[in-house]
C-alpha positions in Angstrom: -72.3 -24.8 44.1 -71.6 -28.3 42.7 -68.6 -30.6 42.9 -68.9 -30.3 39.1 -68.7 -26.6 39.1 -65.9 -26.4 41.6 -63.9 -28.6 39.2 -64.4 -26.5 36.2 -63.4 -23.7 37.8 -60.3 -25.2 39.3 -59.4 -26.9 35.9 -59.6 -23.5 34.3 -57.4 -22.0 37.0 -55.0 -24.4 36.7 -54.5 -23.6 33.1 -54.2 -20.4 33.3 -51.4 -20.5 36.1 -49.7 -23.1 34.1 -49.9 -20.6 30.7 -48.5 -17.8 32.9 -45.9 -20.0 34.3 -45.2 -21.4 31.1 -44.9 -17.5 29.9 -42.8 -16.7 32.4 -40.2 -19.4 31.9 -39.8 -18.3 28.5 -39.3 -14.6 29.5 -36.5 -16.2 31.8 -35.2 -18.0 28.7 -35.4 -14.7 26.2 -33.3 -12.7 29.2 -30.4 -15.2 29.6 -27.4 -13.2 27.8 -25.5 -15.0 24.8 -21.9 -14.4 24.7 -19.8 -14.6 21.4 -16.2 -14.1 21.3 -14.4 -13.4 18.2 -10.2 -13.8 18.0 -9.3 -12.1 15.3 -5.8 -11.6 13.0 -5.0 -9.1 9.9 -1.5 -8.8 8.3 0.3 -11.3 9.7 2.3 -11.9 6.1 3.4 -15.3 7.3 5.2 -14.1 10.3 3.7 -17.1 11.9 6.8 -18.5 14.4 6.8 -17.3 18.0 9.3 -14.4 18.6 9.5 -11.5 21.1 7.1 -9.4 19.1 5.6 -12.1 17.4 2.5 -14.4 19.4 2.7 -16.9 16.2 0.2 -19.5 15.2 1.1 -22.0 18.0 0.2 -19.5 20.8 -2.8 -18.4 19.0 -3.7 -22.1 18.6 -3.5 -22.4 22.3 -5.4 -19.3 23.1 -8.0 -20.5 20.7 -8.7 -23.7 22.8 -8.6 -22.0 25.9 -11.4 -19.6 25.0 -13.3 -22.6 23.5 -12.9 -24.4 26.9 -14.6 -21.5 28.9 -17.2 -20.4 25.7 -19.5 -22.2 23.4 -19.4 -19.6 21.2 -15.9 -19.0 19.6 -14.8 -17.6 16.1 -11.6 -17.1 14.7 -11.3 -14.8 11.7 -8.4 -13.1 9.3 -8.8 -9.8 7.7 -6.3 -11.0 5.0 -2.4 -11.0 3.5 -1.5 -14.3 5.4 -0.5 -16.6 2.8 2.3 -15.0 1.3 5.6 -12.9 2.8 8.2 -15.2 4.3 10.1 -18.1 2.9 7.9 -20.5 5.0 4.7 -19.3 2.9 6.6 -18.7 -0.2 8.4 -22.0 -1.1 5.3 -23.7 -0.6 3.2 -21.2 -2.3 0.8 -20.5 0.6 -0.2 -24.5 1.4 1.9 -24.3 4.7 0.3 -21.3 5.8 -3.2 -22.8 5.4 -2.8 -26.0 7.0 -1.3 -24.0 10.1 -4.4 -21.9 10.0 -6.6 -25.1 9.7 -4.9 -26.2 12.9 -5.7 -22.8 14.5 -9.3 -23.1 14.1 -9.7 -20.2 11.6 -13.5 -20.2 10.6 -13.1 -17.3 7.9 -10.6 -15.2 6.0 -10.9 -12.3 3.5 -8.6 -12.3 0.6 -5.9 -9.3 0.9 -3.8 -8.0 -2.3 -1.1 -10.2 -1.1 -2.9 -13.4 -0.9 -3.3 -13.1 -5.1 0.8 -12.6 -5.3 0.5 -16.6 -6.2 -1.9 -15.8 -8.6 -5.7 -16.1 -8.5 -5.8 -20.0 -9.7 -3.2 -20.6 -6.9 -5.5 -18.7 -4.4 -8.5 -21.1 -5.4 -6.7 -23.9 -4.6 -5.3 -22.7 -1.1 -9.1 -22.1 -1.0 -10.1 -25.6 -1.6 -7.4 -26.8 1.0 -8.8 -24.4 3.9 -11.3 -25.7 6.6 -12.2 -22.0 6.9 -14.1 -20.0 4.3 -12.2 -17.8 1.8 -14.1 -14.4 1.6 -14.3 -11.9 -1.2 -17.8 -10.5 -2.2 -16.4 -7.8 -4.2 -14.0 -9.9 -6.6 -16.0 -10.6 -9.8 -14.9 -12.7 -12.6 -15.2 -11.4 -16.3 -18.7 -13.0 -16.5 -19.7 -11.0 -13.1 -19.8 -14.1 -11.3 -17.9 -14.4 -7.8 -14.6 -15.4 -7.7 -14.8 -16.2 -4.2 -17.4 -16.8 -1.7 -19.5 -13.7 -0.7 -20.3 -14.5 2.8 -20.8 -17.4 5.1 -23.7 -17.2 8.3 -22.9 -18.8 11.7 -25.3 -19.7 14.2 -24.4 -19.0 17.2 -27.1 -20.5 19.7 -30.4 -18.2 18.7 -28.6 -15.9 16.9 -27.4 -15.6 13.3 -24.1 -14.0 12.4 -23.4 -12.7 8.8 -20.0 -12.7 8.0 -19.2 -11.2 4.3 -15.4 -10.4 3.0 -14.4 -7.1 1.0 -11.0 -6.9 -0.7 -9.1 -4.0 -1.4 -9.5 -2.8 -5.0 -5.8 -1.6 -4.7 -5.1 -5.3 -5.2 -5.3 -4.4 -9.1 -1.6 -2.8 -8.4 -0.8 -3.8 -5.4 -0.1 -7.5 -6.5 1.1 -8.1 -9.8 -1.2 -7.1 -12.5 -1.3 -10.6 -14.4 -2.4 -12.1 -11.1 -5.8 -10.8 -11.2 -6.1 -10.6 -15.1 -9.9 -10.4 -16.0 -10.9 -9.8 -12.2 -12.8 -6.7 -11.2 -12.9 -5.3 -7.6 -16.1 -3.8 -7.3 -15.9 -0.4 -4.8 -16.4 -2.0 -1.6 -19.2 0.5 -0.5 -21.5 -0.7 -3.5 -21.1 -4.2 -2.6 -21.8 -3.8 1.3 -25.0 -1.8 0.3 -26.1 -4.9 -1.7 -25.1 -7.7 0.7 -27.1 -5.1 3.7 -30.0 -5.1 1.5 -30.4 -8.8 0.8 -29.1 -10.0 4.0 -30.2 -7.8 6.6 -33.4 -9.1 7.6 -32.3 -12.5 7.7 -29.6 -12.3 10.3 -29.2 -10.9 14.4 -25.5 -9.4 13.8 -23.2 -8.2 10.8 -19.8 -8.2 10.4 -17.6 -6.9 7.6 -14.3 -8.8 7.3 -12.5 -6.5 5.3 -8.9 -6.0 3.5 -9.2 -2.2 3.5 -7.6 -0.3 6.0 -7.8 3.2 6.8 -5.8 5.2 3.9 -6.1 5.3 0.4 -9.2 5.6 -1.8 -10.9 2.6 -0.7 -11.5 2.6 3.3 -13.5 1.0 6.2 -13.8 4.5 7.5 -15.9 5.0 4.1 -18.0 1.7 3.8 -18.8 2.4 7.9 -20.1 6.2 7.1 -22.1 5.1 3.9 -23.1 1.6 4.4 -25.9 1.6 7.4 -26.5 -1.7 9.0 -22.8 -3.1 9.7 -22.5 -4.0 13.4 -18.7 -4.5 13.0 -15.7 -4.3 10.7 -13.0 -6.6 11.4 -10.4 -4.7 9.1 -6.7 -5.1 7.7 -4.5 -3.8 5.2 -3.4 -0.6 6.9 -1.4 -2.5 9.9 -3.4 -0.2 12.6 -4.2 -1.0 16.0 -6.8 1.8 16.8 -10.3 1.0 17.5 -12.8 3.3 15.9 -16.4 4.1 16.3 -18.1 5.5 13.1 -22.2 5.7 13.6 -23.2 2.3 15.0 -20.1 0.7 13.6 -17.2 -0.6 15.5 -13.8 -1.1 13.5 -11.1 -3.2 14.7 -7.4 -3.9 13.5 -4.7 -6.1 15.3 -1.8 -4.6 14.0 0.5 -6.7 11.8 2.9 -9.7 12.0 1.0 -11.7 14.4 2.1 -9.0 17.1 -1.5 -9.4 18.9 -4.4 -11.4 18.5 -7.6 -9.1 18.8 -10.2 -10.0 20.9 -14.0 -9.1 20.4 -16.8 -10.2 23.1 -20.2 -9.5 21.9 -23.3 -10.2 24.5 -26.6 -10.5 23.3 -29.8 -9.6 25.2 -33.2 -8.6 25.0 -32.0 -5.0 25.0 -29.7 -5.8 21.7 -26.0 -6.4 22.6 -22.7 -5.0 23.8 -19.5 -5.0 22.0 -16.4 -5.2 24.0 -13.4 -5.2 22.1 -9.3 -5.9 23.5 -6.3 -6.9 22.2 -3.6 -9.8 23.4 -0.4 -8.9 22.6 3.0 -11.2 22.5 3.9 -9.7 25.8 0.5 -10.4 27.3 1.0 -14.0 25.8 4.6 -14.2 27.2 3.8 -17.5 29.7 1.5 -19.3 27.6 2.5 -22.3 25.7 2.5 -23.0 22.4 0.1 -25.6 20.7 2.5 -29.1 20.1 0.5 -29.6 16.8 0.9 -26.3 15.2 4.6 -26.4 16.4 5.2 -30.0 14.8 3.9 -28.6 11.4 5.9 -25.3 11.5 8.9 -27.1 12.5 8.5 -29.8 9.4 8.4 -26.5 7.1 11.0 -24.8 8.9 13.4 -27.5 8.3 12.5 -27.5 4.5 13.3 -23.8 4.3 16.2 -23.7 6.4 17.9 -26.2 4.5 18.1 -23.6 1.6 18.3 -20.4 3.4 21.4 -21.3 5.7 23.7 -20.5 2.7 25.5 -16.8 4.0 26.2 -14.6 0.9 28.2 -12.1 2.8 27.6 -9.4 5.8 27.1 -6.1 6.5 28.7 -3.4 8.7 25.7 -1.6 9.1 22.2 -1.9 10.3 20.3 -2.2 6.9 17.2 0.0 7.3 14.0 -1.7 5.6 11.1 -1.0 8.1 7.9 -0.1 6.8 7.8 3.1 7.8 10.8 4.2 6.3 10.9 2.5 3.3 7.5 3.8 2.2 8.5 7.8 3.0 12.7 8.5 2.9 15.6 7.4 1.5 17.5 4.2 3.4 20.6 2.7 3.1 18.8 -0.7 1.9 16.8 1.0 -0.7 20.3 2.3 -1.9 21.8 -1.2 -2.1 18.8 -2.5 -3.6 18.5 0.1 -6.4 22.6 -0.1 -7.0 22.2 -3.9 -7.4 19.4 -3.3 -9.9 21.3 -0.9 -11.7 24.6 -2.7 -11.6 22.7 -5.8 -13.3 21.0 -3.9 -16.1 23.3 -1.4 -16.8 20.8 1.1 -17.3 20.8 4.8 -17.0 18.9 4.9 -13.8 16.9 2.1 -11.6 13.6 2.8 -9.5 11.9 0.5 -7.4 8.7 1.0 -5.0 9.6 0.8 -1.3 6.4 -1.7 -0.5 8.6 -4.3 -2.4 11.0 -3.7 0.5 9.5 -5.7 3.5 12.3 -6.2 6.1 15.8 -5.1 7.7 18.7 -6.8 8.0 20.9 -6.5 11.4 24.5 -6.0 11.3 26.7 -9.2 10.8 26.0 -12.3 8.4 23.8 -11.9 5.3 22.1 -15.2 4.6 20.0 -16.2 1.8 16.7 -16.2 4.1 17.8 -12.5 5.0 17.4 -11.3 1.0 14.2 -13.8 0.8 12.6 -11.7 3.4 13.8 -8.6 2.2 12.4 -9.3 -1.3 10.0 -11.8 -0.9 7.9 -11.4 -4.4 10.2 -13.1 -6.7 10.2 -10.1 -8.6 12.0 -9.9 -11.9 14.3 -7.1 -13.1 12.6 -5.1 -16.1 14.6 -2.8 -18.5 12.4 -0.5 -20.6 13.0 2.6 -22.7 11.3 5.8 -21.7 11.5 9.6 -22.1 12.2 11.5 -19.5 8.6 13.0 -19.0 7.8 9.3 -17.8 10.5 9.3 -15.3 9.5 12.6 -14.0 5.7 11.3 -13.9 6.9 8.1 -12.0 8.6 10.3 -9.4 5.4 12.4 -8.7 3.5 9.2 -8.4 5.6 8.6 -5.6 5.5 11.3 -3.8 1.9 12.2 -4.1 1.0 10.8 -0.6 4.6 12.4 1.3 4.8 12.5 4.0 2.1 9.5 4.7 3.4 6.3 4.0 3.0 5.1 0.5 3.7 1.8 -1.1 4.6 3.5 -4.4 7.4 5.6 -2.7 10.3 5.4 -5.0 13.9 4.2 -3.9 16.4 4.9 -6.9 20.1 4.7 -8.1 21.5 6.7 -11.1 19.2 9.8 -10.1 18.5 12.3 -7.3 15.6 14.1 -6.6 13.9 16.7 -4.2 10.1 17.0 -2.6 8.5 19.9 -1.8 5.6 18.8 0.3 4.1 22.2 0.4 3.0 21.7 -3.4 0.1 20.0 -4.3 0.3 16.1 -5.1 1.7 15.6 -8.6 3.6 19.1 -8.8 6.1 18.2 -6.0 9.3 16.7 -7.4 12.0 19.3 -8.6 15.7 19.4 -9.0 16.0 16.1 -10.6 19.4 15.3 -11.5 20.2 12.1 -13.7 24.0 10.9 -13.8 25.0 14.3 -12.8 23.1 16.3 -15.4 19.5 17.7 -14.9 16.7 15.3 -16.3 15.5 15.9 -20.0 12.0 15.6 -20.6 12.2 15.1 -24.0 15.6 12.6 -23.9 15.1 8.7 -24.0 16.5 6.7 -21.3 16.8 2.9 -20.2 15.0 2.6 -17.3 15.5 -0.5 -14.9 12.8 -1.5 -12.6 10.8 -4.5 -11.3 8.3 -6.3 -13.2 5.5 -5.3 -10.7 5.7 -1.7 -11.8 7.0 -2.3 -15.3 3.3 -3.9 -15.6 1.6 -0.9 -13.9 1.6 -2.1 -10.5 1.5 0.6 -7.7 -0.2 2.9 -9.7 2.9 3.1 -12.4 0.3 2.8 -15.3 2.4 4.7 -17.2 4.8 1.9 -17.7 2.5 -0.4 -19.6 2.7 1.0 -23.0 6.3 0.8 -23.2 7.9 -2.4 -24.5 10.1 -4.6 -22.5 14.0 -3.8 -23.5 15.2 -6.9 -21.5 13.9 -8.9 -18.7 16.6 -10.4 -16.3 17.1 -12.1 -12.8 15.1 -11.9 -9.8 15.6 -9.0 -7.5 16.7 -11.2 -4.7 19.3 -13.0 -7.0 20.6 -9.6 -8.1 20.9 -8.3 -4.5 22.9 -11.8 -3.8 24.9 -11.0 -6.5 25.8 -7.6 -5.7 27.0 -8.6 -2.2 29.2 -10.8 -3.6 30.6 -8.3 -6.3 31.4 -6.0 -3.2 33.5 -8.4 -1.8 31.0 -10.2 0.3 31.0 -7.3 2.8 28.6 -4.2 2.5 28.2 -0.7 4.2 26.0 1.1 2.2 25.1 5.0 3.6 22.7 7.7 3.1 23.5 9.5 0.2 21.3 12.3 -0.4 19.6 10.6 -3.2 15.8 11.8 -2.1 15.8 15.0 -0.2 12.8 17.2 1.2 13.0 20.9 0.4 11.2 23.9 -0.9 11.2 24.5 -4.7 14.3 26.7 -5.4 13.0 30.2 -6.4 14.3 31.4 -9.8 15.5 34.9 -9.6 15.9 36.4 -13.2 18.7 38.7 -13.6 17.8 41.9 -15.2 18.7 42.0 -19.0 21.8 44.1 -19.3 21.2 47.5 -21.0 22.0 48.1 -24.6 22.8 51.4 -25.3 22.8 51.7 -29.1 25.5 53.4 -31.0 25.2 56.1 -33.8 26.3 55.0 -37.3 28.5 57.3 -39.4 28.1 59.1 -42.9 31.1 60.9 -44.5 29.6 64.0 -46.5 30.1 63.6 -50.2 30.6 66.5 -52.8 26.8 67.9 -53.5 25.5 66.6 -50.2 22.9 68.4 -48.3 21.9 67.7 -44.8 18.1 67.4 -45.9 18.9 64.7 -48.4 21.2 63.0 -45.8 18.3 63.1 -43.5 15.9 61.4 -45.6 18.4 58.6 -46.8 18.4 57.5 -43.2 14.7 57.8 -42.3 15.2 60.9 -40.2 15.0 64.7 -40.4 17.5 67.4 -41.1 16.7 69.1 -38.0 17.4 65.6 -36.0 20.9 65.7 -37.7 21.6 69.4 -37.1 21.1 68.8 -33.4 22.8 65.4 -32.8 25.8 67.1 -34.5 25.6 70.8 -33.2 25.6 72.0 -36.6 25.2 75.6 -36.6 24.3 76.2 -39.9 22.2 73.3 -41.6 22.9 74.8 -45.1 26.6 74.4 -44.7 28.3 71.2 -44.8 31.4 70.2 -46.4 32.5 67.0 -48.4 34.5 64.4 -45.9 32.6 66.1 -43.1 31.6 63.0 -40.5 27.9 63.4 -39.8 26.3 61.1 -36.8 23.4 58.9 -37.5 21.5 58.4 -34.3 20.3 55.4 -33.5 16.6 54.6 -34.1 
């Protein structure tokens, strides 16, 4: 064997060995796991300050920064209803919230129904101020173009992650209708299928960032059941905390009001990926130091708000109940106080307002303007319309249709009481409606006072839209403040049985009294015969003979009384 031959064989062996080592090293690289951490919030409703039951944005910012020091791949997402709610958001029309979310480091947010509360134009302005993507793939203008960005793709190491937004179609009646004029909220299932069909082959992981919730006509559960290919749904709207698996899709929420920060860890490997969800509660974060930049910005906006809201308008001797689960299912003393204020200001026959518009409780003690703003944060006006009793009855049925489930359309009343029979079918449950001491008359015209959100068809009260406005007045919060002052500055409203839950009364019909027909009398005249008298009265002489016990029918006398039996 020559040296040349040996060299050729050696070089060939070396080349094969190098190739194998190269392939082996590539294989090792592929086996290295890649971890993505997603931190998520939903339904913060501008509860941005730190409190016993609230993380607040300052602590969330610290958690985000800490997470990023130990993991190169972190996304921060919000599932909607962040920009409106408390005075700190409302006075700047959402700008304060966007600035804080920018400092926290959010990557994307889906528009919730309340994020439209300042109007679609303002929402777009806020989106332009955001350092994060504002999503809503199923929100279309009249010309079928998208109002908001449909999706965003994030490159996480070697992986591509698609995040697309789904806003609830309930937005059309869960914000003021004027805020969404000209917009169509497409069925989220339809939009999700379109996004998946278009993007599935281009990405490694798909997230639906949705404000749909787990109750109502359009839910995240429906999307997960009917659309294949979504790996994770980060959801909001129903304020839930449960983690649910539907097929191959995991659904997570983080509750409400920044009480929790959701955390989802996704580990990618050659075998696919593993998803591990968890939550960080306010209690878990009790020792975490607030981020100083967020604290400084928060303090700036709080100073502006505090100057206005520190004014005391009165006091309450009792706890005024306004918690979500109560005002959406039953009569509360705060609901009674608010509707009394509406009725007093409007002079209407009846006042109705939706429980979803009552946002928080007021503790015993002083009532400040802040308390009033926090209870009624939407700036709704009092509107009066003339409507027939049938419309009032229809409204009561809409409000009671989901009972005992919580329903933002649930109605609080003044000037009217009603009962709900939960055993009856939806829209057939309301009975015993009493208006100003009298049963509601279906055909009678009444003056109805409500809020302008409902008057325009919001919360499903579309039956009101066609009736012209009889009067438009001050805002609900102004009316409440004035009413407290009118009551002498101190209030103690109570439950009065305005709304009760009881079976429909069984109507027992009394048997009609038996009326015994009385016989008529006839005085015999000269020349009368019994058969002729019988014919004149539509009977026979035999009947007259028997009825009058006449022995000889041929022998009757003038002035004799003959009884004619009733028919």
